[in-house]
N, C-alpha and C positions, 0 to 999 in steps of 0.2 A: 799283240799289236799287228795290225793289218799291213801287209806289204804294199798295198796300193797307197796307203796314207804316206808311208815313209818315201815311196818313189815319187809321190806328188811333191813332197817337201824338198826332196833331192833336186828334182827337175825344176821346180819354182826357184829355188835358190841358185841353181845353175844359170837359169835364164836371166835373173835379176843381176847376178855378177857379170855375166856376159854383156848385158846392156850397158853397165857402168864401164866396163873396159873398152868396149867397142864404140861407144858414142862419142868419144872425144870431148866430154864435158857438156854434152847436151842434156840438160835437165829435163826438158820436155820428154825426150825419148825415154829416159830412165823412168820418169813418172807414168808414162803410158805403158811401158813395159810391166812395171810393178802393178798398175791397175788390172792389166790383162792377166798377170799371174794370179792375183788375188781372185779375180773373177772366175777363172777356170779351175782353181784348186779349193775354192771355199767349201764346196760340198764334200770333197773327199778327205781334205786334211785340215780345214779351217782357214787355209790361205795364209799361213804365217810367213813363210819364206824368209825368216829372219829369227835368230836365236833370241833376240831381245823381245819380240812379240811372244814367242813360246814361253819365255821366262814370265812375262806378265800374266799369261794364261795359267801358268803353273802357280803363281802367287795368288790368283783368284780361284784356286782350286777347280779350275776347269780341265786340268791335265794331272794325271797321276805322276809320281816320280819316274816310273818306267816310261810312260808316254813322253814326258819331258826330255828324259836322257836320250831316248831313241830318236825323237825329232831333232834334237840338237847335233847328234852324231850324223843324221842324214843331211841336215843343212850344211854342216861343216864339210862333209865329203862333197856335197854338191859345189860348194865354193872352191874347194881345193882342186877338184877335177876340172872345173871351169878354168881356173887360173893356169893349171898345167897345160891344157889343151890350147888356151889362148897363147901362152908363151911359145908352145911348140909350133903353132901355125904362123905366128907373126914374125 
């Protein structure tokens, strides 16, 4: 498993969760952030940034079990670190 792919998923999920937390309910901001995350991470990791998307790719046999598990861990860590940092700074 490539470190760059996992780091890409981590940062993509981090930015997505940050946009949700910091936007104050602005759906346009969250949507634009998600679009940018997908655009910039599509070539390195597939641009999932969401465990549900990774799960669908796993069901479609686009990801192995190892790839799926490591991506979900990276995404969950990205979300958890983002929440922790947001709470610490807010």
